[in-house]
TORKE-423606 format. One record per residue (C-alpha): x, y, z; residue number from 0; residue in one letter. Coordinates in Angstrom, 2 decimals. Layout:
<sites>
+---------+---------+---------+-----+------+
!    east !   north !      up !  nr ! rest !
+---------+---------+---------+-----+------+
!       X !       Y !       Z ! NUM !    A !
...
+---------+---------+---------+-----+------+
</sites>
This chain:
<sites>
+---------+---------+---------+-----+------+
!    east !   north !      up !  nr ! rest !
+---------+---------+---------+-----+------+
!  220.52 !  -67.02 !   79.59 !   0 !    M !
!  222.04 !  -63.99 !   77.91 !   1 !    N !
!  221.05 !  -60.42 !   78.67 !   2 !    Y !
!  221.44 !  -57.20 !   76.69 !   3 !    I !
!  222.62 !  -54.39 !   78.96 !   4 !    Y !
!  223.29 !  -50.68 !   79.04 !   5 !    M !
!  225.70 !  -49.26 !   81.59 !   6 !    T !
!  224.75 !  -46.74 !   84.24 !   7 !    E !
!  226.78 !  -44.25 !   86.26 !   8 !    D !
!  227.94 !  -45.31 !   89.68 !   9 !    N !
!  228.33 !  -41.61 !   90.45 !  10 !    K !
!  225.48 !  -39.14 !   90.28 !  11 !    R !
!  225.34 !  -36.93 !   87.23 !  12 !    A !
!  225.99 !  -33.25 !   88.02 !  13 !    P !
!  222.80 !  -31.39 !   88.92 !  14 !    R !
!  221.17 !  -28.79 !   86.72 !  15 !    G !
!  222.81 !  -29.76 !   83.46 !  16 !    L !
!  219.57 !  -30.29 !   81.49 !  17 !    H !
!  221.06 !  -33.16 !   79.52 !  18 !    G !
!  223.81 !  -31.16 !   77.82 !  19 !    N !
!  226.75 !  -32.97 !   79.40 !  20 !    T !
!  227.87 !  -36.11 !   77.61 !  21 !    K !
!  228.46 !  -39.32 !   79.51 !  22 !    V !
!  229.73 !  -42.75 !   78.53 !  23 !    F !
!  227.36 !  -45.57 !   77.65 !  24 !    L !
!  228.29 !  -49.14 !   76.83 !  25 !    K !
!  225.92 !  -51.60 !   75.25 !  26 !    I !
!  226.63 !  -55.30 !   75.27 !  27 !    G !
!  225.46 !  -58.75 !   76.16 !  28 !    Y !
!  226.41 !  -61.09 !   78.97 !  29 !    S !
!  225.07 !  -64.12 !   80.79 !  30 !    N !
!  225.80 !  -62.34 !   84.08 !  31 !    N !
!  225.49 !  -58.58 !   83.51 !  32 !    P !
!  225.91 !  -57.56 !   87.15 !  33 !    V !
!  229.26 !  -59.35 !   87.33 !  34 !    Q !
!  230.16 !  -57.88 !   83.93 !  35 !    R !
!  229.47 !  -54.44 !   85.40 !  36 !    G !
!  232.41 !  -54.93 !   87.73 !  37 !    G !
!  234.67 !  -55.42 !   84.72 !  38 !    Q !
!  233.87 !  -52.14 !   82.94 !  39 !    M !
!  237.13 !  -50.41 !   83.89 !  40 !    R !
!  239.14 !  -53.19 !   82.32 !  41 !    Q !
!  236.86 !  -53.35 !   79.25 !  42 !    A !
!  237.20 !  -49.60 !   78.65 !  43 !    S !
!  240.97 !  -49.72 !   79.06 !  44 !    R !
!  241.22 !  -52.60 !   76.60 !  45 !    R !
!  238.86 !  -51.06 !   74.00 !  46 !    A !
!  239.61 !  -47.35 !   74.36 !  47 !    L !
!  243.08 !  -47.12 !   75.86 !  48 !    G !
!  241.85 !  -45.37 !   79.01 !  49 !    F !
!  239.74 !  -46.38 !   82.00 !  50 !    E !
!  236.19 !  -45.23 !   82.56 !  51 !    I !
!  235.59 !  -45.75 !   86.26 !  52 !    D !
!  232.00 !  -44.51 !   86.47 !  53 !    T !
!  230.17 !  -47.36 !   84.72 !  54 !    M !
!  228.23 !  -50.21 !   86.27 !  55 !    R !
!  225.42 !  -52.54 !   85.25 !  56 !    I !
!  222.55 !  -52.80 !   87.67 !  57 !    K !
!  219.04 !  -52.36 !   86.33 !  58 !    S !
!  219.09 !  -51.70 !   82.57 !  59 !    H !
!  219.13 !  -55.29 !   81.34 !  60 !    T !
!  216.74 !  -57.28 !   79.17 !  61 !    V !
!  216.82 !  -61.10 !   78.99 !  62 !    P !
!  217.03 !  -62.78 !   75.60 !  63 !    L !
!  214.90 !  -65.74 !   74.61 !  64 !    S !
!  217.84 !  -68.17 !   74.25 !  65 !    D !
!  221.57 !  -68.44 !   74.78 !  66 !    D !
!  222.87 !  -68.47 !   71.22 !  67 !    T !
!  225.71 !  -66.05 !   70.58 !  68 !    Q !
!  224.37 !  -65.32 !   67.09 !  69 !    D !
!  221.15 !  -63.97 !   68.57 !  70 !    L !
!  222.99 !  -61.93 !   71.22 !  71 !    A !
!  225.29 !  -60.36 !   68.61 !  72 !    L !
!  222.34 !  -59.52 !   66.36 !  73 !    F !
!  220.37 !  -57.85 !   69.17 !  74 !    V !
!  223.46 !  -56.00 !   70.45 !  75 !    E !
!  224.17 !  -54.63 !   66.97 !  76 !    S !
!  220.51 !  -53.64 !   66.51 !  77 !    F !
!  220.43 !  -51.74 !   69.83 !  78 !    V !
!  223.75 !  -49.99 !   69.11 !  79 !    I !
!  222.37 !  -48.76 !   65.77 !  80 !    K !
!  219.25 !  -47.44 !   67.49 !  81 !    K !
!  221.31 !  -45.61 !   70.13 !  82 !    V !
!  223.53 !  -44.07 !   67.45 !  83 !    L !
!  220.40 !  -42.47 !   65.92 !  84 !    H !
!  219.99 !  -40.34 !   69.05 !  85 !    M !
!  220.91 !  -36.69 !   68.33 !  86 !    P !
!  223.79 !  -36.48 !   70.78 !  87 !    S !
!  225.30 !  -39.97 !   70.32 !  88 !    A !
!  228.90 !  -40.30 !   69.14 !  89 !    N !
!  230.55 !  -43.66 !   68.64 !  90 !    L !
!  233.97 !  -43.81 !   70.23 !  91 !    L !
!  236.42 !  -44.76 !   67.52 !  92 !    V !
!  238.16 !  -47.80 !   68.96 !  93 !    R !
!  235.25 !  -49.52 !   70.70 !  94 !    G !
!  232.07 !  -50.19 !   68.79 !  95 !    K !
!  229.93 !  -50.54 !   71.89 !  96 !    E !
!  231.25 !  -47.48 !   73.75 !  97 !    F !
!  229.24 !  -44.35 !   73.02 !  98 !    I !
!  229.28 !  -40.75 !   74.31 !  99 !    R !
!  225.76 !  -39.46 !   74.73 ! 100 !    I !
!  223.87 !  -36.73 !   76.57 ! 101 !    S !
!  222.23 !  -37.56 !   79.88 ! 102 !    I !
!  218.78 !  -36.85 !   78.43 ! 103 !    A !
!  219.30 !  -39.09 !   75.38 ! 104 !    D !
!  220.72 !  -41.83 !   77.60 ! 105 !    R !
!  217.54 !  -41.71 !   79.70 ! 106 !    A !
!  215.49 !  -42.16 !   76.51 ! 107 !    R !
!  217.69 !  -45.12 !   75.57 ! 108 !    C !
!  217.03 !  -46.74 !   78.95 ! 109 !    Y !
!  213.30 !  -46.37 !   78.35 ! 110 !    T !
!  213.49 !  -47.74 !   74.83 ! 111 !    M !
!  215.80 !  -50.69 !   75.57 ! 112 !    L !
!  213.00 !  -53.29 !   76.06 ! 113 !    P !
!  211.22 !  -52.04 !   72.93 ! 114 !    V !
!  214.37 !  -52.22 !   70.81 ! 115 !    W !
!  215.18 !  -55.72 !   72.07 ! 116 !    V !
!  211.65 !  -56.85 !   71.18 ! 117 !    A !
!  212.00 !  -55.34 !   67.68 ! 118 !    E !
!  215.38 !  -57.04 !   67.22 ! 119 !    A !
!  213.99 !  -60.41 !   68.32 ! 120 !    L !
!  211.13 !  -60.05 !   65.84 ! 121 !    T !
!  213.53 !  -59.21 !   63.01 ! 122 !    Q !
!  215.83 !  -62.07 !   63.99 ! 123 !    Y !
!  212.94 !  -64.55 !   63.92 ! 124 !    N !
!  211.75 !  -63.27 !   60.53 ! 125 !    I !
!  215.31 !  -63.49 !   59.18 ! 126 !    K !
!  215.60 !  -67.07 !   60.47 ! 127 !    G !
!  212.36 !  -68.13 !   58.79 ! 128 !    E !
!  213.27 !  -66.67 !   55.40 ! 129 !    A !
+---------+---------+---------+-----+------+
</sites>
């Protein structure tokens, strides 16, 4: 089974910043997101040219209804577009799934992840029936 995931920080965000500081967020899919979380340094180095050592995947995952790569790519793209509509989100140039975002907007993204995945699955099913 594939999962859509959003990365988390393995270090605590600085206190008292009221969401103004930008952090890294990666969105993707994997059949084993916790194991994938251990590969984030390598993924960031490959995609961005530098390592981001503060990312992990632990609790912000949503299972998909089946294992097809087409579905996973569709949902991943849908969620990335939704995240990029957040006021503070900036797509990092060389990696489509790496985003800089404020702590407050990232928290909203975590809350909305299951909703966005459900919307994407609905759109995918409608597209498949047409």
